[in-house]
N, CA, C and O atoms as a MOPAC input file, in Angstrom:
PM7 MOZYME 1SCF
protein

 N   -151.26900 1  -208.05500 1   186.45000 1
 C   -151.88800 1  -209.36000 1   186.33200 1
 C   -152.12100 1  -209.89800 1   187.74000 1
 O   -151.31600 1  -209.70100 1   188.65000 1
 N   -153.24200 1  -210.57600 1   187.88200 1
 C   -153.63100 1  -211.10700 1   189.19100 1
 C   -153.98200 1  -212.57800 1   189.05600 1
 O   -154.45100 1  -213.02200 1   188.00800 1
 N   -153.74800 1  -213.34300 1   190.14200 1
 C   -154.13100 1  -214.76000 1   190.12600 1
 C   -155.58500 1  -214.90200 1   190.55400 1
 O   -156.29000 1  -213.90800 1   190.72700 1
 N   -156.04000 1  -216.17900 1   190.73000 1
 C   -157.45500 1  -216.41600 1   191.07800 1
 C   -157.84800 1  -215.84900 1   192.43200 1
 O   -159.01900 1  -215.54000 1   192.65400 1
 N   -156.88400 1  -215.70500 1   193.34800 1
 C   -157.17300 1  -215.15300 1   194.67800 1
 C   -157.08600 1  -213.62600 1   194.69000 1
 O   -157.29400 1  -213.00700 1   195.73300 1
 N   -156.78300 1  -213.01200 1   193.54200 1
 C   -156.72100 1  -211.55600 1   193.46300 1
 C   -155.37900 1  -210.96200 1   193.85200 1
 O   -155.25400 1  -209.75200 1   194.03800 1
 N   -154.35500 1  -211.84200 1   193.97600 1
 C   -153.03200 1  -211.33900 1   194.32800 1
 C   -152.30100 1  -210.87800 1   193.07000 1
 O   -152.41700 1  -211.46400 1   191.99300 1
 N   -151.55200 1  -209.81300 1   193.26000 1
 C   -150.77500 1  -209.28100 1   192.14600 1
 C   -149.61200 1  -210.24200 1   191.87200 1
 O   -148.83200 1  -210.55500 1   192.77100 1
 N   -149.50600 1  -210.70300 1   190.63000 1
 C   -148.45500 1  -211.66500 1   190.28900 1
 C   -147.55100 1  -211.16600 1   189.15700 1
 O   -146.57400 1  -211.83700 1   188.82600 1
 N   -147.83700 1  -210.04300 1   188.57500 1
 C   -146.99200 1  -209.53700 1   187.50200 1
 C   -147.58100 1  -208.28900 1   186.88500 1
 O   -148.73400 1  -207.93200 1   187.12900 1
 N   -146.76900 1  -207.63700 1   186.08300 1
 C   -147.19700 1  -206.40500 1   185.42700 1
 C   -146.77700 1  -206.44700 1   183.96500 1
 O   -145.80400 1  -207.10200 1   183.59300 1
 N   -147.52600 1  -205.74200 1   183.16500 1
 C   -147.17200 1  -205.56100 1   181.76700 1
 C   -146.97700 1  -204.07200 1   181.55700 1
 O   -147.87200 1  -203.26900 1   181.82000 1
 N   -145.78900 1  -203.71600 1   181.07500 1
 C   -145.48900 1  -202.30900 1   180.82500 1
 C   -145.46300 1  -202.10200 1   179.31800 1
 O   -144.72500 1  -202.76700 1   178.59000 1
 N   -146.27700 1  -201.17400 1   178.87800 1
 C   -146.31100 1  -200.84500 1   177.45500 1
 C   -145.71000 1  -199.45400 1   177.28800 1
 O   -146.18000 1  -198.48600 1   177.88600 1
 N   -144.66900 1  -199.36800 1   176.47100 1
 C   -144.02500 1  -198.07900 1   176.24800 1
 C   -144.21200 1  -197.66100 1   174.80600 1
 O   -144.19300 1  -198.47500 1   173.88200 1
 N   -144.39400 1  -196.36600 1   174.65000 1
 C   -144.48700 1  -195.79900 1   173.32000 1
 C   -143.06400 1  -195.65000 1   172.78400 1
 O   -142.15500 1  -195.28300 1   173.52900 1
 N   -142.86900 1  -195.93000 1   171.50400 1
 C   -141.53600 1  -195.77400 1   170.93000 1
 C   -141.13800 1  -194.30100 1   170.95500 1
 O   -141.98400 1  -193.41400 1   170.83700 1
 N   -139.83900 1  -194.05700 1   171.11200 1
 C   -139.36300 1  -192.68000 1   171.19200 1
 C   -139.55200 1  -191.95600 1   169.86200 1
 O   -139.86700 1  -190.76700 1   169.84800 1
 N   -139.36500 1  -192.65100 1   168.75600 1
 C   -139.49600 1  -192.07500 1   167.42700 1
 C   -140.44600 1  -192.94400 1   166.61700 1
 O   -140.24400 1  -194.15300 1   166.50400 1
 N   -141.48100 1  -192.32900 1   166.05400 1
 C   -142.33500 1  -193.10700 1   165.16000 1
 C   -141.68100 1  -193.14100 1   163.77500 1
 O   -140.65600 1  -192.49600 1   163.55200 1
 N   -142.27000 1  -193.88700 1   162.86000 1
 C   -141.67900 1  -194.08600 1   161.53600 1
 C   -141.49600 1  -192.75400 1   160.80100 1
 O   -140.46700 1  -192.53900 1   160.16100 1
 N   -142.47100 1  -191.87200 1   160.88900 1
 C   -142.37000 1  -190.58400 1   160.21000 1
 C   -141.22400 1  -189.73900 1   160.78600 1
 O   -140.45500 1  -189.13300 1   160.04000 1
 N   -141.12000 1  -189.70800 1   162.11600 1
 C   -140.04100 1  -188.94500 1   162.74600 1
 C   -138.67700 1  -189.52500 1   162.37700 1
 O   -137.73100 1  -188.78100 1   162.12000 1
 N   -138.57900 1  -190.85000 1   162.35000 1
 C   -137.32100 1  -191.49200 1   161.95900 1
 C   -136.94700 1  -191.10900 1   160.53400 1
 O   -135.78700 1  -190.81600 1   160.24600 1
 N   -137.92800 1  -191.11200 1   159.65200 1
 C   -137.67400 1  -190.75600 1   158.25200 1
 C   -137.19000 1  -189.31300 1   158.12700 1
 O   -136.27400 1  -189.02900 1   157.35500 1
 N   -137.79600 1  -188.41000 1   158.87700 1
 C   -137.39800 1  -186.99900 1   158.82700 1
 C   -135.97200 1  -186.80300 1   159.34300 1
 O   -135.19300 1  -186.05200 1   158.75500 1
 N   -135.63700 1  -187.47100 1   160.43000 1
 C   -134.29800 1  -187.33700 1   160.99800 1
 C   -133.25800 1  -187.92800 1   160.05300 1
 O   -132.19300 1  -187.33900 1   159.86400 1
 N   -133.54900 1  -189.08000 1   159.45800 1
 C   -132.61600 1  -189.68800 1   158.51000 1
 C   -132.43600 1  -188.81400 1   157.27100 1
 O   -131.32100 1  -188.67200 1   156.76900 1
 N   -133.52100 1  -188.23000 1   156.77900 1
 C   -133.43500 1  -187.34500 1   155.61400 1
 C   -132.59500 1  -186.10900 1   155.93900 1
 O   -131.79100 1  -185.67400 1   155.11400 1
 N   -132.77300 1  -185.54800 1   157.11900 1
 C   -131.98500 1  -184.37700 1   157.52900 1
 C   -130.50700 1  -184.73600 1   157.64400 1
 O   -129.64500 1  -183.94200 1   157.26800 1
 N   -130.20800 1  -185.93000 1   158.16300 1
 C   -128.81200 1  -186.36600 1   158.28200 1
 C   -128.18700 1  -186.56500 1   156.90500 1
 O   -127.02800 1  -186.21000 1   156.68900 1
 N   -128.94600 1  -187.12800 1   155.98300 1
 C   -128.44400 1  -187.31300 1   154.62000 1
 C   -128.18100 1  -185.96600 1   153.94800 1
 O   -127.17900 1  -185.79900 1   153.25200 1
 N   -129.07800 1  -185.01200 1   154.15800 1
 C   -128.89800 1  -183.67100 1   153.59600 1
 C   -127.65900 1  -183.00700 1   154.17800 1
 O   -126.87700 1  -182.40700 1   153.43900 1
 N   -127.46700 1  -183.10300 1   155.48600 1
 C   -126.28300 1  -182.52400 1   156.12300 1
 C   -125.00300 1  -183.15500 1   155.58800 1
 O   -124.00400 1  -182.46100 1   155.39600 1
 N   -125.02200 1  -184.45800 1   155.34700 1
 C   -123.84200 1  -185.15200 1   154.83200 1
 C   -123.51300 1  -184.70900 1   153.40400 1
 O   -122.36300 1  -184.80700 1   152.97500 1
 N   -124.50800 1  -184.22800 1   152.67500 1
 C   -124.33300 1  -183.80200 1   151.28900 1
 C   -123.84600 1  -182.35900 1   151.18600 1
 O   -123.50800 1  -181.89500 1   150.09700 1
 N   -123.80900 1  -181.64000 1   152.32300 1
 C   -123.42100 1  -180.22700 1   152.29400 1
 C   -121.91500 1  -180.06000 1   152.45200 1
 O   -121.26900 1  -180.80300 1   153.19200 1
 N   -121.36900 1  -179.07900 1   151.74900 1
 C   -119.95500 1  -178.72100 1   151.88200 1
 C   -119.74500 1  -178.13200 1   153.27100 1
 O   -120.50600 1  -177.25600 1   153.68100 1
 N   -118.73400 1  -178.58800 1   154.00600 1
 C   -118.50000 1  -178.04100 1   155.34300 1
 C   -118.01100 1  -176.59200 1   155.31700 1
 O   -118.08100 1  -175.90000 1   156.33300 1
 N   -117.52100 1  -176.13200 1   154.18100 1
 C   -117.01600 1  -174.76100 1   154.10200 1
 C   -118.08700 1  -173.73500 1   153.83500 1
 O   -118.10900 1  -172.68200 1   154.47100 1
 N   -118.99500 1  -174.02800 1   152.88700 1
 C   -119.97600 1  -173.01500 1   152.48200 1
 C   -121.42300 1  -173.43900 1   152.72500 1
 O   -122.31700 1  -172.59200 1   152.71700 1
 N   -121.66900 1  -174.72400 1   152.93900 1
 C   -123.02600 1  -175.19400 1   153.19400 1
 C   -123.82800 1  -175.51800 1   151.94300 1
 O   -124.97300 1  -175.95900 1   152.04300 1
 N   -123.24000 1  -175.30400 1   150.75900 1
 C   -123.94000 1  -175.64600 1   149.51500 1
 C   -123.93200 1  -177.15100 1   149.32600 1
 O   -123.07400 1  -177.85000 1   149.86500 1
 N   -124.89900 1  -177.64700 1   148.55300 1
 C   -124.94000 1  -179.07700 1   148.25700 1
 C   -123.75600 1  -179.42900 1   147.36300 1
 O   -123.53900 1  -178.79100 1   146.33300 1
 N   -122.99100 1  -180.44600 1   147.75800 1
 C   -121.81100 1  -180.83700 1   146.99500 1
 C   -122.17400 1  -181.30900 1   145.59300 1
 O   -121.40900 1  -181.09800 1   144.65200 1
 N   -123.32800 1  -181.94100 1   145.44600 1
 C   -123.73000 1  -182.41000 1   144.11700 1
 C   -123.92500 1  -181.24400 1   143.15300 1
 O   -123.78500 1  -181.41400 1   141.94200 1
 N   -124.24800 1  -180.06100 1   143.67900 1
 C   -124.41400 1  -178.87800 1   142.83900 1
 C   -123.13000 1  -178.05000 1   142.77200 1
 O   -122.74400 1  -177.58800 1   141.69800 1
 N   -122.47200 1  -177.86300 1   143.90900 1
 C   -121.31900 1  -176.95900 1   143.94100 1
 C   -120.05400 1  -177.55700 1   143.33200 1
 O   -119.09600 1  -176.82700 1   143.07600 1
 N   -120.03000 1  -178.86200 1   143.09400 1
 C   -118.87300 1  -179.49000 1   142.45200 1
 C   -119.15900 1  -179.85500 1   140.99700 1
 O   -118.31900 1  -180.46200 1   140.33300 1
 N   -120.31700 1  -179.49700 1   140.51000 1
 C   -120.71800 1  -179.80700 1   139.13600 1
 C   -119.96000 1  -178.93100 1   138.13800 1
 O   -119.63600 1  -177.78100 1   138.43300 1
 N   -119.68500 1  -179.47800 1   136.97000 1
 C   -119.05300 1  -178.68000 1   135.91400 1
 C   -119.99300 1  -177.57500 1   135.42400 1
 O   -119.54400 1  -176.62800 1   134.77800 1
 N   -121.28300 1  -177.68200 1   135.72300 1
 C   -122.23400 1  -176.63800 1   135.32400 1
 C   -121.93100 1  -175.29000 1   135.97300 1
 O   -122.33100 1  -174.24400 1   135.46100 1
 N   -121.21600 1  -175.31800 1   137.11100 1
 C   -120.88300 1  -174.08000 1   137.80700 1
 C   -119.37200 1  -173.85300 1   137.87300 1
 O   -118.89800 1  -173.01400 1   138.64000 1
 N   -118.63400 1  -174.59000 1   137.08000 1
 C   -117.18100 1  -174.42300 1   137.00400 1
 C   -116.88200 1  -173.07300 1   136.35400 1
 O   -117.38800 1  -172.79900 1   135.26600 1
 N   -116.06900 1  -172.22000 1   136.99500 1
 C   -115.79400 1  -170.89400 1   136.42500 1
 C   -115.18400 1  -170.94300 1   135.02500 1
 O   -115.32200 1  -169.98400 1   134.26600 1
 N   -114.51500 1  -172.03400 1   134.67100 1
 C   -113.87900 1  -172.12700 1   133.35300 1
 C   -114.80000 1  -172.63000 1   132.25900 1
 O   -114.54700 1  -172.39100 1   131.07800 1
 N   -115.87700 1  -173.33100 1   132.64100 1
 C   -116.70200 1  -173.92400 1   131.59400 1
 C   -118.19900 1  -173.93000 1   131.88400 1
 O   -118.97400 1  -174.28700 1   130.99700 1
 N   -118.63300 1  -173.56100 1   133.05700 1
 C   -120.04000 1  -173.65300 1   133.41300 1
 C   -120.87600 1  -172.50600 1   132.88600 1
 O   -120.37300 1  -171.42000 1   132.60000 1
 N   -122.17300 1  -172.77600 1   132.76400 1
 C   -123.11900 1  -171.75000 1   132.33200 1
 C   -123.39200 1  -170.75700 1   133.45600 1
 O   -123.77400 1  -169.61400 1   133.20300 1
 N   -123.19700 1  -171.19500 1   134.69700 1
 C   -123.37200 1  -170.32700 1   135.85700 1
 C   -122.13300 1  -170.44900 1   136.73800 1
 O   -121.39300 1  -171.42800 1   136.64700 1
 N   -121.91300 1  -169.45400 1   137.58900 1
 C   -120.80900 1  -169.49700 1   138.53900 1
 C   -121.31300 1  -169.03200 1   139.90800 1
 O   -122.30500 1  -168.31100 1   140.01300 1
 N   -120.61700 1  -169.45700 1   140.92600 1
 C   -120.93000 1  -168.97800 1   142.27100 1
 C   -120.22400 1  -167.64200 1   142.49400 1
 O   -119.07900 1  -167.46100 1   142.08000 1
 N   -120.90600 1  -166.71900 1   143.14300 1
 C   -120.34200 1  -165.43400 1   143.51500 1
 C   -120.53400 1  -165.29900 1   145.02100 1
 O   -121.64700 1  -165.43800 1   145.52900 1
 N   -119.45400 1  -165.03100 1   145.72100 1
 C   -119.52800 1  -164.92300 1   147.18000 1
 C   -120.28400 1  -163.67500 1   147.59300 1
 O   -120.10000 1  -162.60700 1   147.00900 1
 N   -121.12400 1  -163.80700 1   148.58600 1
 C   -121.84500 1  -162.66300 1   149.14700 1
 C   -120.93600 1  -161.89600 1   150.09500 1
 O   -119.94400 1  -162.43000 1   150.59100 1
 N   -121.28100 1  -160.65100 1   150.33900 1
 C   -120.58400 1  -159.87000 1   151.34900 1
 C   -120.90900 1  -160.48300 1   152.70400 1
 O   -122.07800 1  -160.72100 1   153.01000 1
 N   -119.89300 1  -160.74000 1   153.51700 1
 C   -120.17100 1  -161.38400 1   154.80800 1
 C   -120.89700 1  -160.44800 1   155.76100 1
 O   -120.79100 1  -159.22500 1   155.66300 1
 N   -121.62700 1  -161.04100 1   156.67100 1
 C   -122.29300 1  -160.29600 1   157.73700 1
 C   -121.44400 1  -160.41000 1   158.99500 1
 O   -120.86000 1  -161.45900 1   159.26700 1
 N   -121.37900 1  -159.34900 1   159.74400 1
 C   -120.63100 1  -159.38400 1   160.99900 1
 C   -121.61900 1  -159.61300 1   162.13100 1
 O   -122.57600 1  -158.86000 1   162.30800 1
 N   -121.36800 1  -160.65100 1   162.88000 1
 C   -122.20800 1  -160.96300 1   164.03700 1
 C   -121.65200 1  -160.19100 1   165.23700 1
 O   -120.53700 1  -160.45300 1   165.68800 1
 N   -122.42800 1  -159.25100 1   165.74100 1
 C   -121.96500 1  -158.41400 1   166.84500 1
 C   -121.84500 1  -159.19900 1   168.14800 1
 O   -121.06100 1  -158.83500 1   169.02400 1
 N   -122.62000 1  -160.27400 1   168.27800 1
 C   -122.48100 1  -161.14000 1   169.45800 1
 C   -121.12800 1  -161.84100 1   169.41600 1
 O   -120.47100 1  -161.96800 1   170.44900 1
 N   -120.69900 1  -162.29900 1   168.23700 1
 C   -119.38800 1  -162.94200 1   168.10400 1
 C   -118.25800 1  -161.96000 1   168.37600 1
 O   -117.23300 1  -162.33500 1   168.94600 1
 N   -118.43600 1  -160.70600 1   167.97200 1
 C   -117.42300 1  -159.67600 1   168.24700 1
 C   -117.25500 1  -159.52300 1   169.76200 1
 O   -116.13100 1  -159.43100 1   170.25800 1
 N   -118.36400 1  -159.49800 1   170.48900 1
 C   -118.30200 1  -159.37900 1   171.94600 1
 C   -117.59700 1  -160.58400 1   172.55600 1
 O   -116.79200 1  -160.43600 1   173.47600 1
 N   -117.89800 1  -161.78100 1   172.04500 1
 C   -117.26700 1  -163.00100 1   172.55600 1
 C   -115.76900 1  -162.98100 1   172.27100 1
 O   -114.97300 1  -163.33100 1   173.14300 1
 N   -115.37500 1  -162.57900 1   171.06800 1
 C   -113.94600 1  -162.51900 1   170.73600 1
 C   -113.20500 1  -161.56800 1   171.67900 1
 O   -112.08600 1  -161.85800 1   172.10300 1
 N   -113.82600 1  -160.44100 1   172.00300 1
 C   -113.21000 1  -159.49900 1   172.93900 1
 C   -113.04100 1  -160.11400 1   174.31600 1
 O   -112.00600 1  -159.93500 1   174.95800 1
 N   -114.04000 1  -160.82700 1   174.76600 1
 C   -113.96200 1  -161.47900 1   176.08300 1
 C   -112.93300 1  -162.60400 1   176.06500 1
 O   -112.21300 1  -162.78900 1   177.04600 1
 N   -112.84600 1  -163.36500 1   174.96200 1
 C   -111.85800 1  -164.43400 1   174.86300 1
 C   -110.44000 1  -163.87100 1   174.93800 1
 O   -109.55400 1  -164.48500 1   175.53200 1
 N   -110.23000 1  -162.71000 1   174.33800 1
 C   -108.91400 1  -162.07300 1   174.39600 1
 C   -108.52600 1  -161.76800 1   175.84400 1
 O   -107.35600 1  -161.87600 1   176.21000 1
 N   -109.51300 1  -161.38400 1   176.67000 1
 C   -109.25200 1  -161.10900 1   178.08100 1
 C   -108.79200 1  -162.35100 1   178.83600 1
 O   -108.11600 1  -162.23400 1   179.85900 1
 N   -109.14500 1  -163.53000 1   178.35100 1
 C   -108.82200 1  -164.78400 1   179.02700 1
 C   -107.71400 1  -165.56500 1   178.31700 1
 O   -107.45100 1  -166.71600 1   178.66500 1
 N   -107.06900 1  -164.95500 1   177.33300 1
 C   -106.05700 1  -165.65800 1   176.52600 1
 C   -104.95300 1  -166.24800 1   177.39100 1
 O   -104.48600 1  -167.35000 1   177.10400 1
 N   -104.52500 1  -165.56400 1   178.42600 1
 C   -103.43500 1  -166.03300 1   179.28200 1
 C   -103.92500 1  -166.72300 1   180.55000 1
 O   -103.14700 1  -166.92900 1   181.48100 1
 N   -105.18500 1  -167.07700 1   180.59600 1
 C   -105.77000 1  -167.78000 1   181.73800 1
 C   -105.10200 1  -169.14700 1   181.88100 1
 O   -104.73000 1  -169.76500 1   180.88300 1
 N   -104.95000 1  -169.61900 1   183.12000 1
 C   -104.29900 1  -170.91500 1   183.36000 1
 C   -104.93700 1  -172.06100 1   182.57200 1
 O   -104.24600 1  -172.98800 1   182.15000 1
 N   -106.22100 1  -171.99600 1   182.38100 1
 C   -106.93800 1  -173.08000 1   181.69700 1
 C   -107.71000 1  -172.53000 1   180.50400 1
 O   -108.87900 1  -172.86400 1   180.31100 1
 N   -107.07000 1  -171.69800 1   179.71300 1
 C   -107.74600 1  -171.03100 1   178.59400 1
 C   -108.37200 1  -172.02900 1   177.62300 1
 O   -109.45900 1  -171.78100 1   177.10200 1
 N   -107.69700 1  -173.16400 1   177.37200 1
 C   -108.23400 1  -174.15400 1   176.43800 1
 C   -109.47900 1  -174.84400 1   176.98900 1
 O   -110.25200 1  -175.42100 1   176.22400 1
 N   -109.68100 1  -174.79400 1   178.29100 1
 C   -110.84100 1  -175.44100 1   178.90200 1
 C   -112.08000 1  -174.54700 1   178.90000 1
 O   -113.18200 1  -175.01200 1   179.19200 1
 N   -111.90400 1  -173.27900 1   178.57700 1
 C   -113.03500 1  -172.34800 1   178.56100 1
 C   -113.78300 1  -172.54500 1   177.25200 1
 O   -113.35500 1  -172.03200 1   176.21800 1
 N   -114.87300 1  -173.26700 1   177.27400 1
 C   -115.56300 1  -173.71300 1   176.06900 1
 C   -116.86100 1  -172.97900 1   175.75200 1
 O   -117.15900 1  -172.73200 1   174.58300 1
 N   -117.61300 1  -172.63900 1   176.74300 1
 C   -118.95500 1  -172.09800 1   176.49800 1
 C   -118.94500 1  -170.59600 1   176.71200 1
 O   -118.77500 1  -170.11200 1   177.83100 1
 N   -119.12800 1  -169.87800 1   175.63500 1
 C   -119.15500 1  -168.41700 1   175.67800 1
 C   -120.54300 1  -167.96600 1   175.24600 1
 O   -121.07000 1  -168.44600 1   174.24200 1
 N   -121.12000 1  -167.06700 1   175.98200 1
 C   -122.45400 1  -166.58500 1   175.63700 1
 C   -122.49200 1  -165.07100 1   175.66300 1
 O   -121.50900 1  -164.41200 1   176.00200 1
 N   -123.62100 1  -164.54200 1   175.30800 1
 C   -123.80000 1  -163.09200 1   175.31200 1
 C   -125.12900 1  -162.72700 1   175.94700 1
 O   -126.06500 1  -163.52700 1   175.97400 1
 N   -125.19300 1  -161.53000 1   176.44600 1
 C   -126.43100 1  -160.92900 1   176.94100 1
 C   -126.55200 1  -159.58000 1   176.25600 1
 O   -125.54500 1  -158.93200 1   175.97300 1
 N   -127.77900 1  -159.15300 1   175.98800 1
 C   -127.99600 1  -157.81700 1   175.42900 1
 C   -128.25700 1  -156.84500 1   176.56900 1
 O   -129.02900 1  -157.12100 1   177.48700 1
 N   -127.58700 1  -155.69500 1   176.48200 1
 C   -127.77800 1  -154.64800 1   177.48300 1
 C   -127.92900 1  -153.32900 1   176.75700 1
 O   -127.59600 1  -153.22400 1   175.57700 1
 N   -128.43000 1  -152.32200 1   177.45300 1
 C   -128.53500 1  -150.99500 1   176.86100 1
 C   -127.14300 1  -150.49300 1   176.50700 1
 O   -126.20100 1  -150.66100 1   177.28200 1
 N   -127.01500 1  -149.88500 1   175.35000 1
 C   -125.74600 1  -149.37900 1   174.85800 1
 C   -125.55700 1  -147.94300 1   175.34100 1
 O   -126.33700 1  -147.06700 1   174.96500 1
 N   -124.54300 1  -147.68000 1   176.16300 1
 C   -124.34200 1  -146.30000 1   176.63800 1
 C   -124.01400 1  -145.34600 1   175.49400 1
 O   -124.30600 1  -144.15400 1   175.58900 1
 N   -123.41900 1  -145.84300 1   174.42200 1
 C   -123.11700 1  -144.98400 1   173.26800 1
 C   -124.38500 1  -144.52300 1   172.57000 1
 O   -124.42700 1  -143.41900 1   172.02600 1
 N   -125.40800 1  -145.34800 1   172.58000 1
 C   -126.66700 1  -144.97100 1   171.92500 1
 C   -127.28100 1  -143.76500 1   172.62500 1
 O   -127.82100 1  -142.87500 1   171.96800 1
 N   -127.20200 1  -143.72900 1   173.94300 1
 C   -127.74400 1  -142.59300 1   174.69500 1
 C   -126.95400 1  -141.32300 1   174.38100 1
 O   -127.53300 1  -140.24500 1   174.24700 1
 N   -125.62500 1  -141.45300 1   174.26400 1
 C   -124.80600 1  -140.28100 1   173.92500 1
 C   -125.13200 1  -139.77000 1   172.52800 1
 O   -125.25200 1  -138.56300 1   172.31800 1
 N   -125.27400 1  -140.66800 1   171.58900 1
 C   -125.58600 1  -140.27000 1   170.21800 1
 C   -126.96300 1  -139.62600 1   170.11900 1
 O   -127.16300 1  -138.73100 1   169.29900 1
 N   -127.90600 1  -140.06100 1   170.93200 1
 C   -129.25700 1  -139.50100 1   170.89800 1
 C   -129.27700 1  -138.06300 1   171.40600 1
 O   -130.13800 1  -137.27900 1   171.00900 1
 N   -128.32700 1  -137.70800 1   172.29000 1
 C   -128.29100 1  -136.36200 1   172.86300 1
 C   -127.59300 1  -135.35600 1   171.96200 1
 O   -127.74800 1  -134.14900 1   172.14600 1
 N   -126.83400 1  -135.83600 1   170.99900 1
 C   -126.09800 1  -134.92000 1   170.11600 1
 C   -127.05200 1  -134.25900 1   169.12900 1
 O   -127.90900 1  -134.92500 1   168.54800 1
 N   -126.90900 1  -132.96600 1   168.94100 1
 C   -127.76300 1  -132.30700 1   167.95000 1
 C   -127.29700 1  -132.70000 1   166.54200 1
 O   -126.10400 1  -132.88000 1   166.29700 1
 N   -128.22300 1  -132.82100 1   165.66100 1
 C   -127.86900 1  -133.14300 1   164.27900 1
 C   -127.93500 1  -131.87000 1   163.46300 1
 O   -128.78400 1  -131.01000 1   163.69600 1
 N   -127.03800 1  -131.75800 1   162.51100 1
 C   -127.00600 1  -130.58500 1   161.63900 1
 C   -127.48400 1  -130.99100 1   160.26800 1
 O   -127.01500 1  -131.97400 1   159.69300 1
 N   -128.39500 1  -130.24700 1   159.76500 1
 C   -128.87200 1  -130.49800 1   158.40300 1
 C   -128.05300 1  -129.66200 1   157.44000 1
 O   -127.85600 1  -128.46500 1   157.65000 1
 N   -127.59300 1  -130.28200 1   156.41800 1
 C   -126.83700 1  -129.56400 1   155.38400 1
 C   -127.67200 1  -129.57400 1   154.13000 1
 O   -127.97200 1  -130.63300 1   153.57800 1
 N   -128.03900 1  -128.41800 1   153.68800 1
 C   -128.81400 1  -128.33800 1   152.45700 1
 C   -127.87900 1  -127.97000 1   151.33100 1
 O   -126.98000 1  -127.14200 1   151.48200 1
 N   -128.10800 1  -128.59300 1   150.21900 1
 C   -127.18700 1  -128.28100 1   149.13900 1
 C   -127.83300 1  -128.23500 1   147.86200 1
 O   -127.18000 1  -127.98100 1   146.84900 1

């Protein structure tokens, strides 16, 4: 803003809101959905606590899937074991992984395979 002599006398700053109404609605809906999930299995509590899936009386039941083993977590667990007696073991919080060529894969590729016909 300028006065009659053309001197700068003030400014108006217009900022865009960080979240528009649609984004706010999506974030709130996601938070509500997360709050409705069981912390143990991730299923919706309104469904997983229903008598419809009660093993004693429900028409359906939940059956646990075979777990998957995360090989990155296996590597992290091995590294954590190496630091178990570290002076500040409880302070070691961020563990990550990198993928590298597997020396065992090269050894296995060099082995001859035997075909057994039967």
